[in-house]
Structure formats: C-alpha cells, structure tokens
Backbone bond lengths (Angstrom), bond angles and torsions (degrees), N, CA, C in turn:
res aa  C-N    CA-C-N  psi(-1)  N-CA   C-N-CA  omega(-1)  CA-C   N-CA-C  phi
1 M - - - 1.444 - - 1.535 108.41 -
2 P 1.321 118.73 127.20 1.461 120.36 -179.34 1.526 111.19 -68.74
3 S 1.338 114.90 147.00 1.460 118.74 178.85 1.525 109.59 -77.70
4 A 1.300 115.44 154.45 1.466 121.25 179.97 1.523 109.36 -69.29
5 E 1.302 115.28 153.31 1.460 121.43 -177.70 1.532 111.33 -72.03
6 L 1.322 115.25 134.10 1.464 121.59 175.74 1.528 109.32 -64.20
7 K 1.324 115.84 131.14 1.467 120.96 177.80 1.517 108.51 -129.74
8 I 1.327 116.09 125.94 1.460 121.44 176.70 1.516 106.93 -129.69
9 R 1.328 115.10 123.13 1.461 120.98 178.38 1.529 108.06 -116.23
10 K 1.330 115.98 128.35 1.468 121.04 -179.59 1.515 109.27 -107.86
11 S 1.327 115.61 138.51 1.459 122.80 174.04 1.521 108.47 -134.67
12 L 1.306 115.24 164.52 1.465 121.84 172.44 1.520 107.65 -121.46
13 I 1.316 115.32 134.49 1.459 121.37 175.24 1.517 106.48 -127.39
14 S 1.324 115.90 117.47 1.467 121.94 -175.19 1.533 110.39 50.56
15 G 1.332 116.12 40.06 1.453 122.11 176.94 1.513 115.30 78.13
16 R 1.324 118.02 7.22 1.464 122.23 -178.07 1.528 110.21 -110.88
17 E 1.326 115.70 139.15 1.452 121.62 -175.47 1.523 113.18 -75.91
18 I 1.342 113.97 144.06 1.456 122.15 171.51 1.524 106.95 -143.71
19 F 1.328 116.01 134.06 1.460 122.57 -179.28 1.531 108.46 -121.47
20 I 1.323 116.57 131.81 1.462 122.24 174.18 1.520 105.93 -107.41
21 C 1.329 116.32 117.69 1.468 121.94 -172.34 1.526 109.83 -117.78
22 D 1.319 115.56 119.00 1.461 121.25 175.69 1.518 109.46 -112.56
23 N 1.322 115.83 144.18 1.463 123.92 178.07 1.529 112.04 63.93
24 I 1.332 116.25 28.32 1.465 121.07 177.86 1.533 110.43 -90.31
25 V 1.329 116.12 -21.57 1.463 121.47 179.82 1.528 108.77 -102.07
26 D 1.325 115.54 133.61 1.461 121.79 179.26 1.535 110.44 -56.12
27 P 1.348 118.29 134.94 1.471 120.45 -177.93 1.531 114.26 -54.52
28 M 1.332 117.48 -35.01 1.466 119.28 178.01 1.530 110.54 -66.01
29 M 1.344 117.00 -38.24 1.460 120.77 178.28 1.528 110.23 -69.29
30 V 1.333 117.97 -38.00 1.466 121.58 175.80 1.530 109.23 -55.49
31 Q 1.332 116.53 -46.22 1.460 121.91 -179.86 1.528 111.08 -64.06
32 Q 1.319 117.25 -45.55 1.469 120.89 -178.28 1.530 111.09 -63.05
33 V 1.326 116.85 -47.17 1.469 120.38 -179.66 1.529 109.96 -65.37
34 G 1.332 116.75 -42.33 1.466 120.51 179.06 1.519 112.64 -59.45
35 N 1.322 116.42 -38.58 1.469 119.97 177.29 1.528 110.91 -72.79
36 L 1.326 117.03 -39.72 1.464 121.02 -177.74 1.526 112.60 -63.32
37 V 1.334 117.97 -44.82 1.472 119.35 -174.55 1.528 112.31 -62.13
38 R 1.311 117.09 -25.09 1.468 120.81 179.19 1.525 112.02 -71.80
39 T 1.339 117.31 -16.23 1.466 121.03 -175.89 1.526 113.55 -103.75
40 L 1.323 117.73 -6.12 1.465 120.84 -175.94 1.523 111.72 -73.55
41 P 1.333 117.08 152.27 1.471 119.71 173.25 1.537 109.24 -81.13
42 Y 1.314 116.95 131.67 1.471 122.27 -179.67 1.524 109.39 -115.30
43 F 1.337 114.99 140.99 1.453 121.44 179.91 1.516 108.85 -130.16
44 R 1.324 116.61 137.21 1.467 121.68 178.61 1.521 108.46 -81.82
45 K 1.357 115.33 95.60 1.461 119.32 -177.21 1.520 112.84 -145.55
46 E 1.311 118.75 -0.89 1.466 122.26 -172.86 1.530 110.44 -105.81
47 K 1.324 116.14 138.59 1.465 121.86 173.31 1.521 108.70 -115.98
48 S 1.334 116.11 145.16 1.466 120.20 176.15 1.526 110.47 -60.06
49 R 1.329 115.28 -41.52 1.467 121.65 177.18 1.520 107.30 -158.55
50 P 1.333 117.39 160.02 1.471 119.82 -179.93 1.534 111.06 -61.18
51 G 1.302 115.57 146.90 1.460 121.04 173.07 1.511 115.87 86.40
52 V 1.333 118.81 2.73 1.465 119.70 177.88 1.527 108.66 -104.79
53 P 1.324 116.74 152.00 1.467 119.00 -179.88 1.531 111.04 -76.25
54 G 1.296 114.08 164.69 1.456 119.93 173.40 1.507 113.52 81.87
55 L 1.311 114.33 146.96 1.450 121.62 178.33 1.528 108.70 -121.23
56 A 1.319 116.27 136.96 1.458 121.37 178.58 1.522 109.77 -91.99
57 A 1.324 115.61 150.20 1.461 121.52 179.54 1.524 109.86 -86.93
58 I 1.339 115.50 126.63 1.466 120.38 178.49 1.515 110.30 -136.13
59 S 1.328 114.00 160.49 1.459 122.11 169.85 1.519 105.83 -123.97
60 E 1.318 115.63 111.54 1.466 122.21 -176.78 1.532 109.42 -73.43
61 I 1.330 116.42 139.12 1.464 121.60 174.31 1.529 106.82 -99.78
62 P 1.328 118.06 121.04 1.467 120.44 -177.03 1.536 111.62 -60.14
63 M 1.344 115.63 143.57 1.463 121.28 -178.40 1.524 112.06 -54.29
64 E 1.324 117.82 -40.98 1.465 119.29 -178.22 1.530 111.61 -65.15
65 R 1.312 117.48 -27.22 1.475 120.47 177.69 1.525 110.87 -77.76
66 I 1.331 117.38 -33.89 1.467 120.69 -179.34 1.524 110.14 -56.69
67 A 1.320 116.18 -42.55 1.461 121.15 -175.55 1.523 113.24 -68.98
68 T 1.323 118.18 -20.05 1.463 120.15 -174.38 1.527 114.01 -118.69
69 D 1.310 119.08 -12.05 1.461 121.54 -175.90 1.532 110.58 -69.74
70 P 1.324 118.73 123.74 1.466 120.98 -177.19 1.533 113.27 -60.37
71 F 1.329 117.47 -37.76 1.462 119.78 -179.95 1.529 110.77 -66.44
72 L 1.321 116.91 -46.87 1.468 119.70 178.97 1.528 111.03 -64.90
73 R 1.329 117.35 -36.42 1.474 120.17 176.56 1.533 109.85 -61.81
74 S 1.350 117.02 -39.23 1.470 119.41 179.12 1.526 110.91 -67.59
75 L 1.335 117.32 -35.57 1.471 119.47 176.43 1.523 110.32 -66.23
76 K 1.326 117.15 -40.94 1.463 119.90 178.57 1.533 110.59 -63.45
77 Q 1.318 117.12 -39.96 1.465 120.04 176.84 1.524 111.05 -62.00
78 A 1.328 117.12 -38.47 1.474 120.45 177.00 1.525 109.86 -62.54
79 V 1.334 117.39 -43.74 1.466 121.29 177.84 1.526 110.04 -59.64
80 E 1.311 116.31 -45.08 1.465 120.31 -178.52 1.529 112.09 -65.38
81 R 1.331 117.69 -32.47 1.468 120.31 175.67 1.525 111.36 -70.55
82 L 1.325 116.46 -35.41 1.468 120.37 -179.44 1.528 111.87 -75.22
83 F 1.323 117.02 -28.12 1.462 123.30 178.76 1.534 108.61 -123.78
84 P 1.349 118.07 68.77 1.467 120.80 -171.35 1.526 114.72 -66.88
85 D 1.305 117.97 -16.89 1.464 120.37 -178.34 1.527 112.89 -95.77
86 E 1.330 116.62 14.23 1.468 120.84 -178.40 1.519 110.58 -131.05
87 Q 1.321 115.26 159.38 1.456 122.66 172.17 1.523 107.99 -116.92
88 F 1.325 115.56 150.18 1.465 120.51 -176.05 1.518 111.13 -133.32
89 S 1.321 114.79 147.54 1.464 121.21 172.68 1.525 108.11 -120.69
90 D 1.320 115.60 153.36 1.462 120.81 -179.76 1.523 110.28 -68.64
91 Q 1.327 115.61 135.74 1.459 120.73 174.06 1.527 110.24 -109.40
92 R 1.352 115.77 -53.55 1.455 119.96 -173.94 1.523 109.15 -168.78
93 A 1.339 116.26 151.56 1.459 121.72 172.82 1.522 108.65 -144.13
94 Y 1.323 115.36 141.57 1.461 121.16 178.73 1.521 108.73 -161.14
95 V 1.334 115.49 162.96 1.454 121.72 178.07 1.522 107.92 -111.82
96 N 1.335 115.78 129.38 1.463 122.43 174.42 1.523 109.23 -90.64
97 S 1.317 116.30 143.15 1.460 121.72 172.35 1.519 106.74 -130.26
98 S 1.330 116.47 115.92 1.462 119.06 -179.75 1.523 110.42 -124.78
99 V 1.309 114.77 150.90 1.462 122.43 179.00 1.521 109.18 -132.38
100 Y 1.303 115.99 164.88 1.452 121.88 175.52 1.535 109.20 -50.97
101 G 1.325 116.48 131.22 1.461 121.41 -179.94 1.520 113.38 102.05
102 D 1.335 118.06 -18.25 1.463 120.32 175.00 1.527 109.58 -70.85
103 S 1.327 116.43 168.57 1.464 121.38 178.59 1.519 110.49 -134.06
104 Y 1.318 115.39 129.59 1.461 121.98 170.09 1.520 106.94 -117.95
105 Y 1.331 116.42 154.51 1.458 121.46 -175.50 1.524 110.43 -127.50
106 L 1.321 114.64 157.58 1.458 122.37 177.12 1.527 109.21 -57.98
107 H 1.343 116.27 132.95 1.465 120.27 -179.27 1.520 110.71 -162.55
108 R 1.311 115.32 170.38 1.464 123.90 171.27 1.519 107.30 -116.40
109 D 1.318 116.24 152.12 1.465 120.73 175.98 1.526 111.96 -90.22
110 S 1.323 117.02 -11.79 1.464 121.45 176.75 1.527 108.27 -151.01
111 F 1.315 116.60 171.40 1.462 120.28 178.96 1.527 110.16 -67.22
112 P 1.335 117.46 152.44 1.467 121.05 -175.67 1.525 115.63 -56.03
113 D 1.323 118.44 -27.93 1.463 120.16 -177.68 1.531 113.09 -93.99
114 E 1.322 118.34 0.42 1.463 121.40 -178.70 1.534 110.86 -90.09
115 Q 1.324 115.47 153.46 1.461 122.16 -178.45 1.530 112.77 -102.16
116 H 1.331 117.81 15.15 1.454 121.01 -178.38 1.530 110.58 -60.28
117 V 1.323 115.92 161.88 1.463 122.16 -174.92 1.523 109.79 -130.07
118 T 1.326 115.11 143.52 1.461 121.59 171.52 1.519 108.37 -117.02
119 A 1.328 115.90 128.88 1.459 121.86 171.37 1.523 106.26 -100.57
120 L 1.327 116.41 116.63 1.458 122.41 -178.13 1.525 108.09 -110.17
121 Y 1.329 115.59 116.27 1.465 121.73 -176.88 1.526 109.38 -109.47
122 Y 1.329 116.52 127.28 1.459 122.12 177.79 1.529 108.32 -87.10
123 A 1.330 116.22 113.50 1.460 121.43 -167.15 1.528 115.18 -98.88
124 N 1.329 118.98 -7.44 1.465 119.04 178.45 1.519 110.16 -63.94
125 L 1.332 116.33 146.42 1.461 121.02 177.84 1.518 112.03 -85.32
126 E 1.314 116.02 -16.32 1.462 121.66 176.62 1.515 107.63 -142.51
127 W 1.331 116.05 141.88 1.460 120.11 173.38 1.520 109.11 -153.09
128 Q 1.327 115.88 126.75 1.465 122.09 179.22 1.528 109.17 -99.35
129 P 1.338 118.59 142.09 1.469 120.55 -179.87 1.536 113.73 -55.73
130 D 1.323 117.87 -33.90 1.465 120.48 -179.96 1.525 112.95 -70.77
131 W 1.314 117.60 -8.87 1.452 121.27 -179.52 1.525 112.87 -81.29
132 G 1.337 118.22 -6.85 1.466 120.73 179.28 1.511 111.30 69.88
133 G 1.333 116.41 -138.54 1.455 121.41 176.33 1.514 115.90 75.79
134 E 1.324 118.18 13.21 1.462 120.28 -179.78 1.521 110.66 -64.60
135 T 1.328 115.51 153.67 1.453 121.59 169.86 1.519 106.03 -98.23
136 I 1.322 116.57 126.81 1.463 121.82 -178.13 1.521 108.02 -106.14
137 Y 1.331 115.60 129.86 1.465 121.99 177.15 1.522 108.29 -108.84
138 Y 1.333 116.08 136.21 1.459 123.87 -173.48 1.524 110.46 -118.68
139 N 1.331 115.81 151.89 1.465 119.28 172.86 1.529 108.58 -80.61
140 D 1.320 116.01 178.29 1.469 120.07 -176.90 1.521 113.42 -66.32
141 E 1.337 117.21 -14.63 1.467 121.10 177.06 1.527 111.27 -91.81
142 E 1.338 116.35 8.41 1.470 124.66 178.43 1.520 113.42 66.16
143 D 1.336 116.61 30.26 1.462 122.00 172.04 1.531 107.97 -98.78
144 A 1.323 116.43 132.58 1.464 120.63 179.06 1.525 109.69 -64.79
145 E 1.324 115.67 131.53 1.469 120.65 179.69 1.516 113.49 -118.35
146 L 1.327 117.68 -27.25 1.454 119.56 -173.61 1.522 109.50 -149.86
147 A 1.325 115.96 128.24 1.465 121.87 174.43 1.519 107.96 -112.83
148 I 1.316 116.32 129.63 1.462 120.48 -176.86 1.525 109.39 -117.64
149 T 1.315 115.10 122.69 1.458 122.74 178.88 1.529 109.67 -72.34
150 P 1.322 117.38 137.01 1.466 120.38 -179.85 1.532 112.68 -79.29
151 R 1.316 116.50 65.90 1.465 120.82 178.39 1.528 110.38 -68.70
152 P 1.330 116.88 142.70 1.462 119.87 178.10 1.524 111.75 -55.81
153 G 1.332 116.12 130.97 1.447 121.93 177.23 1.515 115.76 79.00
154 R 1.319 117.79 1.36 1.478 120.80 -179.69 1.525 109.16 -75.55
155 L 1.326 115.18 141.55 1.456 122.25 176.55 1.524 108.38 -121.15
156 V 1.318 116.25 129.34 1.458 122.02 174.13 1.520 106.80 -114.03
157 V 1.323 115.88 125.29 1.460 121.94 178.81 1.517 106.30 -116.14
158 A 1.328 116.53 117.50 1.458 120.77 -173.44 1.519 110.78 -140.97
159 R 1.313 115.47 152.28 1.458 119.94 171.13 1.527 107.41 -60.19
160 G 1.310 115.57 133.62 1.460 120.58 -178.89 1.513 113.23 -63.81
161 A 1.322 117.51 -18.60 1.459 121.68 -178.16 1.527 113.11 -79.27
162 I 1.333 118.45 -6.62 1.469 120.12 177.72 1.525 108.59 -74.35
163 L 1.320 116.03 128.57 1.467 120.51 174.49 1.527 108.83 -62.52
164 H 1.319 116.15 136.93 1.460 119.41 178.50 1.530 110.56 -157.87
165 R 1.312 113.50 166.90 1.469 121.20 176.95 1.517 107.99 -151.39
166 G 1.314 115.34 130.39 1.455 119.74 172.36 1.512 108.67 -83.12
167 N 1.306 116.21 136.38 1.462 120.35 174.62 1.517 109.17 -94.92
168 V 1.301 115.51 146.66 1.457 120.34 -179.91 1.530 108.74 -87.21
169 P 1.324 116.68 165.52 1.461 119.55 179.71 1.528 112.11 -61.27
170 S 1.320 115.29 151.49 1.466 121.40 176.39 1.533 109.61 -77.64
171 R 1.312 116.50 171.85 1.465 120.71 178.41 1.523 111.37 -62.26
172 A 1.332 117.25 -23.09 1.463 120.90 179.86 1.528 112.10 -70.79
173 C 1.331 117.01 -11.85 1.469 121.95 -175.88 1.522 110.15 -104.98
174 Y 1.311 115.83 126.10 1.464 120.55 177.56 1.531 110.88 -109.52
175 E 1.318 115.04 24.08 1.461 122.83 178.45 1.521 109.32 -115.01
176 E 1.334 115.99 157.68 1.459 120.46 169.09 1.528 108.29 -76.37
177 R 1.323 116.35 150.48 1.466 121.88 172.16 1.522 106.20 -100.42
178 Y 1.330 115.92 117.92 1.461 121.34 -177.53 1.530 109.98 -107.03
179 T 1.325 115.76 127.49 1.461 121.02 172.43 1.517 108.14 -133.17
180 L 1.322 115.03 138.99 1.453 120.76 174.92 1.523 107.06 -101.33
181 A 1.308 116.35 120.88 1.464 122.03 178.17 1.525 108.36 -104.79
182 Y 1.323 115.48 120.53 1.464 122.42 -179.56 1.520 106.78 -120.93
183 K 1.329 115.89 111.59 1.456 121.61 -174.69 1.526 110.25 -102.52
184 L 1.334 114.48 132.20 1.471 120.97 -177.57 1.511 109.90 -126.17
185 N 1.322 115.42 135.08 1.462 121.37 175.82 1.514 109.80 -85.46
186 S 1.320 117.13 133.03 1.451 121.64 172.80 1.525 107.18 -78.22
187 V 1.332 115.93 122.82 1.465 119.72 -177.59 1.522 111.01 -112.60
188 G 1.314 117.79 19.21 1.458 120.93 174.98 1.501 113.22 110.38
189 T 1.316 114.57 -164.42 1.463 121.08 -176.35 1.513 109.96 -98.50
190 P 1.337 117.09 150.85 1.460 120.63 179.47 1.534 110.00 -62.94
191 T 1.332 114.61 150.53 1.471 119.16 177.96 1.507 110.90 -97.52
C-alpha cells in the first residue's frame, strides 16, 4: 500500500512561523504512539498559565528519555528541517489528556521575544470533526487566526511565542484528546 503524500503548510501569525505537517510520521509509529498514550499515568497538575482555575491532566516524559526516545528524536529532526538555520536543545516533553468539561486557557509557551519552538503531536488514532478539540492560534491582538483539527498523526511545529489554546473534546466525544507537547529551546545558529 503506498504511503500518503507528505503535506507541510506554513503560516505566519504575528510574524511567527507555524507549520502544519501531515503524513510526516510513519503510520506504524502513529499506531505505536497512539496505543502508548492510552496506557500512561496522567496527573492533574498543569495549568495553561498562572492564575487560571483548573488543572489539566498530563503525563510528564522524563528528561533522560527525551534524549534517547526514537519518536522524540524524529520530531526534533523535523523541527531542525523546518528551521535549518537554528539549533535547538530539549526543554520539556509531556502528553496532555483532556476530556469534555476540562478547561484550557489562552497562553504562550515562551516569552514573546524568544524563538523557542513547540512541536505538538496529535496522538489519537481516530478523531471525528464533530468531536471538537481544535488548537486555536491567535495573533498578538488576541484574535483567532488559525484553527487546527487534531487529526491522527498530525504534527504542528510553531514558535512557542504564538498565543494559543487547546480546545477540549465536545460532548459528542467520549474519548480523551491526547497531544504530545515537545518544547525546544532555540540556542542560536549552527556554526
């Protein structure tokens, strides 16, 4: 069976890059990651930003695993291909698990003047459009500019300084919404 065609769409939001990548992850890896995230332990300890109510459920990936995990290494390579004039170091990786009734809030993953990058991987093996769960990206004036559907195996690579908010599943969805967030610090240009 032929593999699906690689699709990468680039946009700018308030002058910051965002890439939507489909079919960049091998289908066998999509299946393995999709099965794995369902077995992880999740703890309600994460906030979108300080001062907001509610805690999101996450499963933290230990730093020592980030450096050796083949899937995370492949995501880092994708980031490096999309930003070939930069070098990156690992900051943090974790898996979000959200359900209908949870709350996420508008936030940035880094300060507005930083060039850090977040690779956001949608890990569900199935997702229906009526289930909601889109990630909304906003410009600096807090106007929504881009909504991204959580398609299985989709990777979004964006500057961490872009305002965004993950939406939780709608009442029509009786599944958890799983996203893997892999944050990388920009450490400058290659020598």
